C-alpha positions as CSV (number, residue, x, y, z in Angstrom):
1,M,0.0,0.0,0.0
2,T,1.3,3.4,-0.9
3,P,2.0,5.5,2.2
4,P,-0.3,8.6,2.7
5,G,1.2,11.6,0.9
6,A,3.7,9.6,-1.3
7,P,3.5,10.2,-5.1
8,A,1.7,7.5,-7.0
9,R,4.0,5.0,-8.8
10,R,3.8,5.2,-12.6
11,S,2.3,2.1,-14.2
12,H,5.0,2.1,-16.9
13,R,8.4,3.6,-17.6
14,L,9.1,6.1,-20.3
15,L,11.2,4.6,-23.2
16,D,14.9,5.4,-22.8
17,P,15.9,7.7,-25.7
18,R,19.1,5.8,-26.2
19,L,17.2,2.6,-26.6
20,A,14.9,4.3,-29.2
21,V,17.9,5.5,-31.2
22,G,19.5,2.0,-31.1
23,V,16.3,0.4,-32.4
24,L,16.1,2.9,-35.3
25,L,19.7,2.3,-36.3
26,V,19.2,-1.4,-36.3
27,A,16.0,-1.1,-38.3
28,G,17.7,1.2,-40.8
29,S,20.6,-1.2,-41.2
30,V,18.2,-4.1,-41.9
31,V,16.3,-2.1,-44.5
32,G,19.6,-1.0,-46.2
33,V,20.8,-4.6,-46.4
34,V,17.5,-5.8,-47.9
35,A,17.7,-3.0,-50.5
36,I,21.3,-3.9,-51.5
37,V,20.5,-7.6,-51.8
38,G,17.4,-6.9,-53.8
39,A,19.4,-4.6,-56.2
40,A,22.2,-7.2,-56.6
41,G,19.6,-9.8,-57.5
42,A,17.8,-7.7,-60.1
43,S,18.7,-8.5,-63.7
44,V,17.5,-8.1,-67.2
45,T,17.9,-10.6,-70.1
46,V,19.9,-9.6,-73.1
47,Y,21.1,-11.7,-76.0
48,A,24.6,-12.8,-77.1
49,A,25.8,-14.3,-80.3
50,S,25.9,-18.1,-80.2
51,R,28.5,-18.1,-83.0
52,T,30.6,-15.5,-84.8
53,L,28.2,-13.3,-86.9
54,T,29.6,-11.3,-89.8
55,A,28.0,-8.4,-91.6
56,G,25.1,-9.5,-93.7
57,D,24.3,-12.6,-91.7
58,T,20.6,-13.1,-91.1
59,V,19.9,-13.3,-87.4
60,D,17.2,-15.5,-85.8
61,G,16.6,-17.1,-82.4
62,G,19.0,-19.9,-83.1
63,D,21.9,-17.5,-83.4
64,L,21.3,-16.0,-79.9
65,V,21.7,-17.1,-76.3
66,P,20.2,-15.3,-73.3
67,R,22.4,-13.6,-70.7
68,A,21.3,-12.2,-67.4
69,V,23.0,-8.9,-66.7
70,R,22.6,-6.0,-64.3
71,P,20.3,-3.3,-65.6
72,D,22.8,-0.5,-65.1
73,S,25.3,-2.4,-67.4
74,V,22.8,-2.5,-70.3
75,D,21.5,1.1,-70.6
76,G,19.5,0.3,-73.7
77,R,22.6,-0.6,-75.7
78,Y,22.1,-4.3,-76.3
79,L,19.5,-6.6,-77.9
80,T,16.8,-7.5,-75.3
81,D,14.2,-9.1,-77.5
82,A,15.0,-12.4,-79.4
83,A,11.9,-11.9,-81.6
84,L,13.7,-10.1,-84.4
85,D,12.0,-8.7,-87.4
86,E,12.1,-11.1,-90.4
87,G,15.2,-10.5,-92.4
88,A,17.1,-8.8,-89.6
89,V,20.9,-8.9,-90.2
90,V,24.0,-7.9,-88.4
91,T,25.8,-4.9,-89.9
92,R,29.2,-5.6,-88.4
93,T,31.0,-8.6,-86.9
94,V,29.7,-9.8,-83.6
95,G,32.0,-12.4,-82.0
96,A,30.7,-15.7,-80.4
97,G,29.6,-15.0,-76.9
98,E,29.6,-11.2,-77.4
99,L,26.5,-9.3,-76.4
100,V,24.7,-8.1,-79.5
101,P,24.6,-4.3,-79.7
102,L,21.4,-2.8,-81.0
103,S,23.6,-0.7,-83.3
104,A,24.8,-3.9,-85.0
105,V,21.3,-5.1,-86.0
106,G,19.6,-3.7,-89.1
107,T,18.5,-4.6,-92.6
108,A,20.4,-5.7,-95.7
109,D,20.3,-2.1,-96.9
110,D,22.4,-1.1,-93.9
111,V,25.3,-3.4,-94.8
112,D,28.1,-1.5,-96.7
113,T,30.3,-4.6,-97.3
114,A,30.4,-7.4,-99.9
115,S,31.6,-10.9,-99.7
116,I,34.4,-12.1,-101.9
117,V,36.9,-15.0,-102.0
118,V,40.6,-14.3,-102.4
119,Q,43.7,-16.4,-102.5
120,Q,46.4,-16.0,-99.9
121,A,49.9,-16.5,-101.4
122,G,51.3,-19.4,-99.4
123,A,50.3,-20.6,-95.9
124,L,47.8,-18.6,-93.8
125,P,48.9,-16.9,-90.6
126,R,47.5,-18.9,-87.6
127,A,45.5,-15.9,-86.4
128,V,43.4,-15.8,-89.6
129,G,40.0,-17.3,-88.8
130,P,36.3,-16.4,-88.8
131,G,35.8,-13.0,-87.4
132,A,39.5,-11.9,-87.7
133,V,40.2,-8.5,-89.1
134,V,43.0,-8.4,-91.7
135,D,44.7,-6.0,-94.1
136,V,44.9,-7.3,-97.6
137,W,48.2,-6.6,-99.4
138,S,48.8,-7.2,-103.1
139,A,51.7,-7.1,-105.5
140,A,51.3,-6.8,-109.2
141,E,53.0,-9.3,-111.5
142,L,55.7,-7.7,-113.6
143,A,56.1,-8.3,-117.3
144,E,59.7,-9.4,-116.9
145,G,58.8,-11.8,-114.1
146,G,58.3,-11.6,-110.4
147,Y,56.2,-9.1,-108.6
148,G,56.4,-5.4,-107.8
149,P,56.4,-3.9,-104.3
150,P,53.3,-4.8,-102.3
151,A,50.8,-2.2,-101.2
152,V,47.6,-2.3,-99.1
153,L,44.7,-3.3,-101.2
154,V,42.0,-3.3,-98.5
155,D,42.4,-2.4,-94.9
156,G,40.2,-3.8,-92.1
157,A,38.6,-6.6,-94.1
158,V,36.8,-9.3,-92.0
159,V,37.3,-13.0,-92.5
160,V,34.1,-15.0,-93.0
161,R,35.7,-18.4,-93.5
162,V,38.7,-20.3,-94.8
163,V,37.9,-22.5,-97.8
164,E,37.9,-26.0,-96.5
165,D,39.9,-27.6,-99.3
166,G,42.9,-25.3,-98.6
167,G,42.8,-23.7,-102.1
168,L,40.8,-22.7,-105.1
169,V,43.1,-24.2,-107.6
170,G,44.1,-27.8,-107.4
171,G,47.7,-28.6,-106.9
172,T,48.6,-25.2,-105.3
173,D,49.5,-24.3,-101.7
174,D,47.6,-21.1,-101.8
175,A,44.7,-20.8,-99.4
176,G,41.2,-19.5,-100.3
177,V,39.7,-17.0,-97.8
178,E,36.2,-15.5,-97.9
179,L,36.3,-11.8,-96.9
180,L,34.0,-9.0,-96.2
181,V,35.3,-5.9,-97.9
182,P,33.9,-2.4,-98.2
183,R,31.7,-2.1,-101.4
184,D,33.8,0.9,-102.6
185,R,36.9,-1.4,-102.7
186,L,35.1,-4.4,-104.4
187,A,35.9,-3.3,-108.0
188,R,39.6,-2.9,-107.1
189,V,39.8,-6.4,-105.5
190,L,38.1,-7.9,-108.5
191,Q,40.6,-6.1,-110.8
192,A,43.5,-7.5,-108.7
193,I,42.1,-11.0,-108.9
194,A,41.7,-10.8,-112.7
195,A,45.2,-9.4,-113.1
196,G,46.7,-12.3,-111.1
197,E,48.2,-10.1,-108.4
198,S,49.8,-11.9,-105.4
199,M,47.8,-11.3,-102.2
200,S,48.7,-11.7,-98.6
201,L,46.5,-11.3,-95.5
202,V,48.0,-9.6,-92.5
203,P,45.9,-10.2,-89.3
204,L,45.1,-7.2,-87.1
205,S,43.0,-9.1,-84.6
206,A,42.3,-12.8,-83.9
207,G,39.0,-14.4,-84.9
208,R,36.6,-15.7,-82.2
209,D,34.7,-18.9,-82.6
């Protein structure tokens, strides 16, 4: 029993301010961790090339594989829809496993290269394979025999494939290579082939399979 004149005991204590601050800090930390984990788990699906695609290749679902990436690493730059318009082609080389840039997908009218097969004089450098970028050097045959000084015929041509039989003319060691060359250089390449010029491919970058 409370003695007469003594103040009545409070039925509950006031919350300690330090305890309240501690609770708020813990709650804030939990919310922050949940937000970070959620952001790390968020992803969008983009598409990569399942094989090396060269300019003019028609692209369909079989040429693409899905990749989950963070949204901030995409930023609208890569292909996010595998349902491409019929007749969609790549306008530049996209290596196997490379994410397909939206800027590399268009129509046949957007392709400014043409495919042509040339003969490499002698053995091919090991780095020459599908997707490799090469400079094509040529040397004109001289009337008195031999060849003149070589010069660059096409710079930055892209290798489509190496001819399987190792050559276009039976009994030679020359190698046939299909190249993508700029359309404005196509006539000069055809002229060099017709004139029997000696051609050599100098790789600038290795191909990707």
